[in-house]
C-alpha positions in Angstrom: -32.1 -34.0 -10.3 -29.8 -36.9 -9.4 -27.0 -36.6 -6.9 -24.1 -36.5 -9.4 -25.6 -33.5 -11.2 -26.3 -31.8 -7.9 -22.6 -32.2 -6.9 -21.4 -30.9 -10.3 -23.6 -27.8 -10.0 -22.4 -27.3 -6.4 -18.8 -27.5 -7.3 -19.2 -25.2 -10.3 -20.8 -22.5 -8.1 -18.2 -23.0 -5.4 -15.3 -22.7 -7.8 -16.8 -19.6 -9.5 -17.2 -18.0 -6.0 -13.5 -18.7 -5.3 -12.4 -17.5 -8.7 -14.1 -14.2 -8.0 -12.4 -13.9 -4.6 -9.0 -14.9 -5.9 -8.7 -13.1 -9.3 -10.9 -10.1 -8.7 -11.2 -9.3 -5.0 -7.7 -10.5 -4.2 -9.1 -12.0 -1.0 -9.0 -15.8 -1.2 -10.8 -17.8 1.5 -9.1 -21.2 0.7 -5.6 -22.3 -0.1 -4.5 -23.0 -3.7 -4.2 -26.7 -2.8 -7.8 -26.8 -1.6 -9.0 -25.0 -4.8 -6.9 -27.4 -7.0 -8.4 -30.4 -5.3 -11.9 -29.1 -5.8 -11.3 -28.4 -9.5 -9.8 -31.9 -9.9 -12.9 -33.4 -8.4 -15.1 -31.5 -10.8 -13.0 -32.5 -13.8 -13.3 -36.1 -12.9 -17.1 -35.9 -12.5 -17.5 -34.1 -15.8 -15.2 -36.6 -17.6 -17.3 -39.5 -16.2 -20.6 -37.8 -17.0 -20.3 -35.9 -20.4 -24.1 -35.5 -20.5 -23.7 -32.7 -17.9 -21.1 -30.8 -20.0 -21.3 -27.0 -19.8 -19.1 -24.6 -21.8 -19.3 -22.1 -18.9 -17.9 -24.6 -16.4 -14.8 -23.4 -14.5 -13.0 -26.4 -16.1 -13.5 -24.8 -19.5 -12.2 -21.3 -19.0 -9.4 -19.4 -17.2 -10.6 -17.9 -13.9 -10.7 -14.1 -13.6 -12.7 -11.1 -14.9 -11.8 -7.6 -16.0 -12.8 -5.1 -13.4 -15.1 -2.2 -14.4 -12.7 0.3 -12.9 -10.1 -0.2 -15.7 -10.5 -0.1 -19.4 -10.7 -3.5 -21.0 -7.9 -4.8 -23.3 -8.4 -7.7 -25.8 -5.2 -9.7 -25.9 -3.7 -10.0 -29.3 -2.2 -13.3 -28.2 -4.3 -15.2 -25.6 -2.8 -15.6 -22.2 -3.4 -19.3 -21.6 -3.3 -21.0 -18.2 -1.5 -24.3 -17.6 -2.8 -27.7 -16.6 -1.7 -28.6 -13.1 -0.1 -31.9 -12.0 0.3 -32.8 -8.4 2.7 -35.8 -8.4 5.8 -37.1 -10.2 3.7 -39.9 -11.6 1.4 -37.3 -13.2 4.4 -35.5 -14.6 5.8 -38.7 -16.0 2.5 -39.4 -17.7 2.8 -35.9 -19.3 6.3 -37.0 -20.5 4.8 -40.2 -22.0 2.2 -38.2 -23.9 4.9 -36.0 -25.3 6.9 -39.1 -26.3 3.9 -40.5 -28.1 2.9 -37.3 -29.8 6.4 -36.2 -31.0 8.3 -38.5 -33.3 11.4 -36.3 -33.1 13.7 -35.9 -30.2 12.5 -33.2 -27.7 13.9 -31.3 -24.8 12.2 -29.5 -21.9 12.6 -26.3 -20.0 11.9 -26.2 -16.3 11.2 -22.8 -14.6 10.1 -21.8 -11.1 6.4 -20.9 -11.1 6.1 -17.4 -9.6 3.1 -16.8 -7.4 2.1 -13.3 -8.6 -0.1 -11.6 -11.1 0.2 -12.4 -14.8 0.6 -9.5 -17.3 0.9 -8.8 -21.0 3.3 -6.0 -21.9 3.4 -4.3 -25.3 6.3 -2.4 -26.8 6.4 -0.3 -30.1 9.8 0.6 -31.5 11.3 -0.3 -28.1 8.9 1.9 -26.1 6.5 0.5 -23.5 3.0 1.5 -24.6 0.5 -0.8 -22.8 0.2 -3.4 -20.1 -2.8 -5.5 -19.1 -3.7 -8.2 -16.6 -4.6 -11.6 -17.8 -8.3 -11.3 -16.9 -10.0 -14.3 -18.5 -7.1 -15.0 -20.8 -8.8 -13.2 -23.7 -9.8 -9.8 -22.2 -7.9 -8.2 -19.3 -7.6 -4.8 -17.5 -5.4 -1.9 -18.7 -3.1 -1.2 -15.9 -0.4 0.6 -17.9 0.2 3.6 -15.6 0.6 1.3 -12.6 3.0 -0.9 -14.4 5.1 2.2 -15.2 5.9 2.3 -11.5 7.5 -1.1 -11.4 11.1 -0.9 -10.3 12.6 -3.3 -12.7 10.4 -3.0 -15.9 12.3 -1.3 -18.7 10.3 1.6 -20.3 12.6 1.7 -23.3 14.5 -1.0 -25.1 17.6 -0.7 -27.2 17.8 -2.6 -30.6 14.2 -3.8 -30.1 11.9 -5.0 -32.9 9.0 -2.8 -34.2 6.4 -4.8 -32.3 7.0 -6.8 -29.2 4.6 -8.4 -26.7 5.9 -10.3 -23.7 4.3 -12.0 -20.7 5.5 -11.7 -17.2 4.5 -12.0 -13.5 4.2 -9.0 -11.2 5.3 -9.8 -7.7 6.1 -8.2 -4.4 9.3 -9.5 -2.8 9.1 -11.1 0.6 11.2 -8.3 2.2 8.9 -5.5 0.8 5.8 -7.5 1.9 7.1 -7.8 5.5 7.9 -4.0 5.5 4.4 -3.2 4.2 2.7 -5.3 6.8 4.8 -3.7 9.5 3.6 -0.3 8.5 0.0 -1.5 8.2 0.2 -3.0 11.7 1.5 0.3 13.1 -1.4 2.1 11.5 -3.9 -0.4 12.8 -4.8 -1.7 9.3 -5.7 -5.3 8.4 -2.6 -7.2 7.6 -2.2 -8.6 4.0 -2.4 -12.3 3.7 0.6 -13.0 1.4 2.8 -11.2 -1.2 0.6 -12.4 -4.1 -2.5 -10.7 -2.7 -0.5 -7.6 -1.9 0.9 -7.4 -5.5 -2.5 -7.9 -7.0 -4.2 -5.3 -4.8 -1.3 -2.9 -5.5 -1.4 -3.2 -9.3 -5.2 -2.5 -9.2 -4.8 0.8 -7.3 -6.6 3.7 -9.0 -3.8 6.0 -8.0 -0.4 5.0 -9.6 1.4 6.9 -6.7 0.0 4.3 -4.3 1.2 1.5 -6.6 4.6 3.1 -6.7 4.9 3.0 -2.9 4.4 -0.8 -3.0 7.8 -1.4 -4.7 6.5 -4.1 -7.1 8.7 -5.9 -9.5 8.2 -8.1 -12.6 9.8 -11.2 -14.1 9.3 -12.0 -17.8 8.7 -15.7 -18.7 7.4 -15.7 -22.3 7.7 -14.0 -25.7 4.2 -13.6 -27.0 4.8 -11.9 -30.3 7.6 -10.2 -32.1 8.2 -8.7 -35.6 11.4 -9.2 -37.5 12.9 -12.0 -35.3 12.7 -15.7 -35.7 13.4 -18.3 -33.0 13.5 -22.1 -32.8 13.4 -22.6 -29.1 11.7 -21.1 -26.0 15.1 -21.0 -24.3 16.4 -18.8 -27.1 13.6 -16.3 -26.6 14.4 -16.0 -22.9 18.0 -15.3 -23.7 17.0 -12.8 -26.3 14.6 -11.0 -23.9 17.3 -10.9 -21.3 19.7 -9.3 -23.8 17.1 -6.5 -24.4 17.2 -5.7 -20.7 14.2 -7.6 -19.3 14.4 -9.4 -16.0 13.7 -13.0 -17.1 12.8 -16.2 -15.3 15.7 -18.5 -14.5 15.4 -21.8 -16.5 17.1 -25.2 -16.8 17.2 -27.2 -20.0 16.4 -30.9 -19.4 16.6 -33.9 -21.9 14.2 -36.2 -20.1 11.3 -36.1 -17.7 13.5 -37.8 -15.1 15.9 -34.8 -15.3 12.8 -32.5 -14.9 11.8 -34.3 -11.7 15.3 -33.8 -10.3 15.2 -30.1 -11.1 11.7 -29.7 -9.6 13.0 -31.3 -6.4 16.0 -28.9 -6.4 13.8 -25.8 -6.9 11.5 -27.0 -4.1 14.5 -27.4 -1.7 16.0 -24.0 -2.6 12.8 -22.0 -3.0 14.0 -19.5 -0.3 16.8 -18.4 -2.6 14.2 -16.6 -4.8 13.1 -13.1 -3.9 9.6 -14.0 -5.0 7.2 -16.7 -3.7 6.8 -19.8 -5.8 4.1 -22.4 -5.7 5.5 -24.9 -8.1 7.5 -25.4 -11.3 6.6 -25.1 -15.0 7.7 -27.8 -17.4 7.6 -26.8 -21.1 8.6 -28.3 -24.5 11.5 -26.2 -25.6 11.0 -26.4 -29.4 8.5 -23.8 -30.7 7.8 -25.9 -33.9 6.9 -28.9 -31.7 4.7 -26.7 -29.6 2.8 -25.5 -32.7 2.4 -29.1 -33.8 1.0 -30.1 -30.4 -1.4 -27.1 -30.2 -3.8 -26.4 -27.3 -7.1 -27.7 -25.8 -9.9 -25.3 -25.1 -8.2 -24.3 -21.9 -4.5 -25.4 -21.8 -1.5 -25.8 -24.2 -0.7 -29.4 -24.6 3.0 -28.8 -24.5 3.3 -27.6 -20.9 2.2 -28.4 -17.4 2.6 -26.8 -14.0 3.8 -29.0 -11.1 2.2 -27.8 -7.9 4.1 -28.4 -4.7 1.8 -30.0 -2.1 1.7 -28.2 1.3 4.2 -30.1 3.4 3.0 -31.4 6.7 5.3 -32.8 9.3 5.2 -33.8 13.0 7.2 -32.0 15.6 7.1 -31.6 19.4 6.1 -28.4 21.2 8.9 -27.5 23.7 7.4 -24.2 24.9 4.7 -21.6 24.3 5.9 -18.1 24.3 4.0 -14.8 24.0 4.9 -12.1 21.5 3.5 -8.6 21.9 2.8 -6.9 18.6 3.1 -3.3 17.7 -0.6 -2.7 18.5 -0.3 -4.4 21.8 -1.9 -7.7 20.8 -0.5 -10.8 22.6 0.1 -13.7 20.2 1.1 -17.1 21.5 3.8 -19.0 19.5 4.9 -22.6 19.7 8.6 -23.3 20.0 9.0 -26.7 18.3 11.7 -29.2 17.5 13.4 -28.1 14.2 11.6 -29.5 11.1 12.2 -28.9 7.4 9.2 -27.3 5.6 9.0 -25.7 2.1 12.7 -25.3 1.8 13.4 -23.8 5.3 14.0 -25.1 8.8 11.1 -24.2 11.1 11.5 -23.9 14.8 8.4 -21.8 15.6 4.8 -21.9 14.6 2.0 -19.4 15.2 -0.9 -20.4 17.5 -3.0 -17.3 16.6 -4.8 -16.7 19.9 -6.0 -18.2 23.1 -9.2 -19.7 21.5 -7.1 -21.5 18.9 -5.1 -23.2 21.6 -8.2 -24.0 23.6 -9.9 -25.5 20.6 -6.9 -27.8 19.9 -6.3 -28.4 23.7 -2.7 -27.9 22.8 -0.1 -28.2 25.6 3.6 -28.0 26.0 5.1 -31.4 25.3 2.4 -32.3 22.7 3.3 -33.8 19.3 1.7 -31.6 16.6 1.3 -31.6 12.9 2.8 -28.5 11.3 2.6 -26.9 7.9 3.4 -23.6 6.2 0.2 -21.6 5.7 0.4 -20.1 2.2 4.0 -21.2 2.0 4.9 -18.4 4.4 3.8 -18.7 8.0 4.3 -22.0 9.9 1.2 -23.0 11.7 0.0 -25.9 13.9 -2.8 -28.0 12.3 -3.6 -30.6 14.9 -2.5 -32.4 18.1 -1.6 -36.1 18.2 -3.1 -36.8 21.7 -2.0 -40.4 21.5 1.6 -39.2 21.9 0.8 -36.8 24.8 3.0 -37.1 27.9 1.2 -37.8 31.1 2.3 -34.7 33.0 1.1 -31.9 30.6 -1.1 -29.1 31.8 -3.6 -26.8 30.0 -2.2 -23.5 28.8 -3.6 -20.1 29.9 -2.7 -16.6 28.6 -0.9 -14.3 31.0 -2.8 -11.7 33.0 -0.1 -9.0 32.5 2.0 -8.0 29.5 5.3 -10.0 29.4 7.0 -6.9 27.9 6.0 -4.2 30.4 3.9 -5.8 33.2 0.8 -3.8 32.5 -2.6 -5.5 32.8 -4.0 -7.1 29.6 -7.6 -7.1 28.5 -9.5 -9.1 26.0 -11.4 -7.4 23.2 -15.2 -7.5 23.9 -16.0 -8.2 20.2 -13.1 -10.6 19.4 -10.5 -13.0 20.6 -7.5 -10.6 20.8 -5.8 -10.0 24.2 -4.1 -6.6 24.4 -1.6 -4.9 26.6 -2.9 -1.6 28.1 0.5 -0.1 28.9 1.1 3.4 27.7 4.9 2.9 27.8 5.0 -0.7 26.6 8.3 -1.2 24.6 6.7 -3.5 22.1 4.2 -0.8 21.2 6.7 2.1 21.3 6.8 2.9 17.6 3.0 2.5 17.1 2.2 4.7 20.2 4.6 7.5 19.1 3.4 7.5 15.5 -0.2 7.6 16.7 0.5 10.4 19.2 2.0 12.6 16.4 -0.6 11.7 13.8 -2.9 14.2 12.1 -6.0 13.2 14.1 -4.1 13.3 17.4 -1.4 16.0 18.2 -0.8 16.7 14.5 2.9 17.2 14.8 4.0 18.2 11.3 6.8 16.3 9.8 6.9 13.5 12.4 6.0 10.4 10.3 6.8 6.7 10.7 10.4 7.0 9.3 11.4 9.8 11.7 9.7 8.2 14.7 11.6 4.9 13.9 14.9 6.8 13.6 14.4 8.6 16.9 13.7 5.2 18.6 16.7 3.5 17.0 18.9 6.4 18.1 17.6 5.8 21.7 16.3 9.4 21.8 12.7 8.7 22.8 11.1 5.8 24.6 7.5 7.1 24.9 5.3 9.8 23.3 5.8 12.3 26.1 9.6 12.2 25.7 9.1 13.9 22.2 8.9 17.2 24.1 12.3 16.6 25.7 14.2 16.1 22.4 17.6 17.8 22.0 17.6 19.6 18.7 21.3 19.0 18.2 20.8 15.2 18.6 17.9 15.3 16.2 20.0 17.3 13.6 22.5 14.5 13.8 20.1 11.9 12.5 20.4 10.6 8.9 18.4 12.9 6.5 17.7 15.5 9.1 20.1 18.4 9.6 19.8 21.7 11.5 16.9 23.2 9.6 14.8 20.0 9.7 15.5 19.6 13.4 14.4 23.2 13.9 11.2 22.6 12.0 10.4 19.6 14.2 11.1 21.5 17.4 8.7 24.3 16.2 6.0 21.7 15.4 6.4 20.1 18.8 6.1 23.5 20.5 3.1 24.4 18.5 1.4 21.1 19.4 1.5 21.9 23.1 -1.5 24.2 22.7 -3.7 21.8 20.7 -6.0 21.2 23.6 -7.5 18.4 25.6 -9.6 16.7 22.8 -6.5 16.1 20.7 -4.5 15.0 23.7 -7.1 12.4 24.7 -7.1 11.0 21.2 -3.3 10.9 21.2 -3.2 8.9 24.4 -4.5 5.9 22.5 -7.1 4.9 25.1 -9.2 2.0 23.8 -12.6 3.3 22.5 -11.5 6.9 22.7 -10.9 8.5 19.3 -11.5 12.0 17.9 -15.2 12.1 18.6 -15.1 10.7 22.1 -12.1 13.0 22.8 -14.2 16.1 21.9 -17.2 14.9 23.9 -15.0 14.4 27.0 -13.1 17.6 26.6 -16.3 19.6 26.2 -17.9 18.0 29.3 -15.0 18.1 31.7 -13.0 21.1 30.5 -9.6 19.9 31.9 -7.7 16.7 32.1 -7.6 16.9 35.9 -11.4 17.0 36.1 -11.6 14.0 33.7 -9.1 12.0 35.7 -11.2 12.3 38.9 -14.4 11.0 37.1 -15.8 7.6 38.1 -17.3 5.1 35.6 -20.8 6.1 36.7 -20.0 9.8 36.0 -18.6 8.9 32.6 -21.6 6.7 31.5 -23.9 9.6 32.3 -22.4 11.5 29.4 -24.2 11.0 26.0 -22.1 8.8 23.6 -20.0 7.4 26.4 -20.9 3.8 27.1 -19.9 1.4 29.9 -17.1 -0.2 27.9 -15.5 3.2 27.0 -15.9 4.4 30.6 -14.2 1.3 32.0 -11.3 1.8 29.5 -10.9 5.4 30.5 -10.8 4.7 34.2 -8.4 1.8 33.8 -6.0 3.8 31.6 -5.7 6.7 34.0 -5.2 4.3 36.9 -2.1 2.6 35.3 1.3 3.8 36.6 2.6 4.1 33.0 -0.2 6.4 32.1 0.4 8.5 35.2 4.1 8.8 34.3 3.2 10.0 30.8 0.9 12.6 32.2 3.6 13.9 34.6 6.1 14.3 31.7 3.5 16.1 29.6 2.6 18.5 32.4 6.2 19.3 33.1 6.8 19.9 29.4 4.0 22.5 29.3 1.4 20.6 27.2 -2.0 22.2 27.7 -4.5 20.0 29.6 -7.4 22.5 29.0 -10.2 22.0 26.5 -10.3 24.1 23.3 -13.8 23.0 22.5 -16.3 25.8 22.3 -20.1 25.4 21.9 -21.6 28.7 20.5 -25.2 27.5 21.0 -27.2 24.3 20.9 -29.1 24.8 17.6 -27.9 21.4 16.3 -28.3 19.6 19.7 -29.4 16.0 19.1 -29.0 16.3 15.3 -26.6 14.1 13.3 -25.1 15.3 10.0 -23.6 13.2 7.3 -21.2 14.8 4.8 -20.8 13.7 1.2 -19.1 15.0 -2.0 -16.5 17.8 -2.4 -17.4 21.0 -0.5 -16.3 24.4 -1.9 -16.0 26.6 1.1 -15.0 24.1 3.8 -12.9 21.0 4.2 -14.9 18.2 5.8 -13.0 18.7 9.0 -13.9 22.3 9.1 -17.6 21.6 8.4 -17.6 18.9 11.1 -16.1 21.4 13.6 -18.7 24.0 12.8 -21.5 21.4 13.4 -20.0 20.4 16.7 -19.7 24.1 17.8 -23.5 24.3 17.5 -24.0 21.1 19.5 -24.4 18.7 16.6 -22.6 15.5 15.6 -21.3 14.0 12.4 -21.5 10.4 11.2 -19.9 8.5 8.3 -23.1 6.7 7.2 -26.7 7.6 6.4 -29.5 6.1 8.5 -33.0 6.9 9.6 -31.5 8.8 12.6 -29.6 11.2 10.2 -31.0 14.8 10.5 -29.3 16.3 7.4 -27.1 15.3 4.5 -24.6 18.1 3.7 -23.8 17.5 0.0 -21.1 18.9 -2.2 -20.1 18.0 -5.7 -19.7 14.5 -7.0 -21.9 12.7 -4.4 -22.2 9.0 -4.3 -24.2 6.3 -2.5 -24.8 8.4 0.6 -26.8 10.8 -1.5 -28.8 8.0 -3.1 -29.6 6.5 0.3 -30.6 9.8 1.8 -33.1 10.4 -1.0 -34.6 7.0 -0.5 -35.0 7.6 3.2 -36.4 11.1 2.8 -33.5 12.7 4.7 -33.3 16.5 4.2 -30.4 17.4 1.9 -28.4 20.6 2.3 -26.2 22.3 -0.2 -23.5 24.7 1.1 -25.7 27.7 0.7 -28.5 26.2 2.8 -25.9 25.1 5.4 -24.5 28.6 5.6 -28.0 30.0 6.3 -28.4 27.6 9.2 -25.2 28.8 10.9 -25.8 32.6 10.3 
């Protein structure tokens, strides 16, 4: 096999891999610009070597596949993709092709290219009946119920034709995206990379209620099919769809390619004015008759192209490196740079990710750096121009204490994150209070993120322990509360005081100490005071408590902020005694895994029973699993247990074991 053929095969495999990540998994590993460059390289090789043509090449079909989790929909009108151009010269070449192919005068329409998820929407007699993703352009996924949750999609149209199919782009606004990531950060969840991925993941949720929470929107950019209406121009169809009540893409009519170039530059300069992210501009022939005459290739319409904005990279100077403390306590370095214009905005800060990133670049205050916007959203430093480095620069090092509260910082053993350990750190205030009140911790009914945030904004609480000192009249005065709601909250707080040591330990948010470790420690020591006196050696002698966990526990209790929290909790009457009871040790040394829907117990109740008899529960099946407790509708855990020969218990058999 010669080198050219090897390279073509490699590029095809690589592109199909990234197609799967982008269109199906919504988890791209490379930028659009890198993908486009790779695709262009493959197109050039295939054009130069037609002997290696393959109808299944990524250059011959639209990327994307219908997921098995949704019903498939065959599009009545194919949802074609557009050929990309990456320079004004390539755009002018497109204009020259149009001039050669069309003998009559022709005009263009220029639209911003929304970076979202393409959809086909069907209406019958003005009623929305079905919506589907683009998929491969011919077959997509039926996501009708999730589309019904879109905030700006009309479900019923006035004066609509009998049949109507339109095409639009589902997106998540930047403001909603930032709000969603803020909540995910508080909950300790992985942050979403960009609004496009967030929108795609949301629209594919199996539960429409979850999709509804994501506050997605849509913008319509094409009339696919209509009955009883005739149009001569694409611009007319957009005006018509807008008159029906659709949110439609803004467009500009241009007489020449030169005018199109000017409009593209203007869109690029003003891209921040749009509520949605854009990654380019679309240039289309306006006349529908001329479009029909031009037709399409196997992959693209000949009458349109998509201009892709290249990622802007510019030099700037680092004037300072400051440390931001996130809601989870992670310290993130940020470069303060000389102002530079990137992707339509003036940038004065750039993320430096973590200490390893800075060390690998050997970046220092005073350095000249190359900056770009990652994914058109977050400014980041790409490289350092060491030829321009001043003579007096010094290497950067992360602080040893939190810049927000002065507590010691620690580095994750299995990663690069540096975290603040302060129990009362202002930067972590919301996250700490939300966690303290959460179901797995103190289980304070009605105290969710919104109310915690309201309490903090009203300056009523500054740390978890202060929840027990709230004034009910002040709480009642908060927006959306009132006397009855405040009374319910006070009752829930009072009730939580008797939850016991295991829940309290989980609520503290000590690194490595969750529900299971909290129960182990509560059972072993009985009281918080006994646990506070324990040394690292005493802790590591307990089964399931390793050296790292022991060090975290001792360090947390030694911190003055933690001691202040404990004093406040003690004075408020919160129980420091263990509620964990072990009836006997019949399950000692045995690990259970639960799967399926149980009839007589919730999973939490079944787990508590197992622990009362000295056993443990795990979330995954392994050779060390003693029993699999199986209810209805079991899944992969059941299959794996069978393959490993693990004893499987139904509820009747489990009940016999605990008689």
